[in-house]
C-alpha positions, 0 to 999 in steps of 0.5 A: 550290733549292725556291721558295716554292710548294714546286716545284723549277723546271727548271734554266733557270728557277731564278731564277723565283720564284712568290709564292704562298707555300705552306708547305713540308710540314714546316710544315703542322702535324699530318698529315692522313689521305691522301685522294687517290691518284695511282698514277703508271703503274698502267695500265688494263691492269694494273688489268684484270689485278688485277680478274681475280685477277692478282697485285697489285703497284705498278708505275711506268710504264717501271719493270721489275716486280721479280716478273716482270721485264717492262715493263708497257705504259702506255696514253697519249694526246696531250693539251694542258694550257694551251699545253703538249702532253703524253703523258697516261697513262690511269691508272685506278688514280689517283683524281686527274689530275696534271701534272708539275712540269716541265709546270707550269713550261712553262705560259704563262701559268703559273696560280697554285697554290691550295693544297697537299694530301697525296696517296698516290703509289704511285710509289716515292720519290714526294713525298706532296704535290701542289699544286692548279692551275686552272681550266686548259684540258685538251684530250683528243682533241676534248674541251676542258674547264676543270679543276682538277688537281694538280701533283706530282713525277712522272716522266710528263707527266700522269696522267689519273685516274679523276676525269676519266675518270668525269666524261666517261664515258670507255671504254677499248677494249683490243681496238681500243686506243682511249679513247672520251670523250663518243662520240669515239674517241681512239687510245691508244699503249702 
C-alpha cells in the first residue's frame, strides 16, 4: 500500500501515514524532460574504465554484467544520514545524492518531503521519481553537513553522487582505496 507521499513504507510501518500529500506520478500532468541522473551502482571504477575507452554498459551494484558475467565492485563508505548509519556507494555516474525509501522510513524524526522530481534511474526497473528531503544531516568521515537529498526506490542504502562529491572536492584514490574529502582520508570498501 503506497501512502500519500508516494513512498511504500516497510511492512512494520504500513500504518504510518505521512500527510505531505504529493500527487502520484500519473497525476502530475505533462511529462517534463529528465534533468537528473541517479545511476544506482555505476561505480567510480566503472566510470574510469569507460573514460579509458572501455565498453559502456549500465550495471547495477551487485548485479552481474550480462556481457562479461563478472560482478562489478562498488566503492562504499560508511555515512550517517540523520540518525541512520548507512553504506554509501561512491557513485560518480550519479548526478545527485539519493537515499533509499527504507533508509528514509528509519529516520527519527522523519523529515518532511518537499517535492517530487522526475529523474533518470539507470538501474533496471527503477521508478523514475524521487522526492526531495532536507536539509538533513549527512556525515561522511569527519565531514558533517546539512544537505538536500533525494529519496527513491533504490536497492542500496545511499548513492553519494557527483553533486556532493564536487561540492566537497572529493578525490577517489584507486591505489590506496580511499576517498579524500576536504583533506581527510576515508577508507573505502569494495
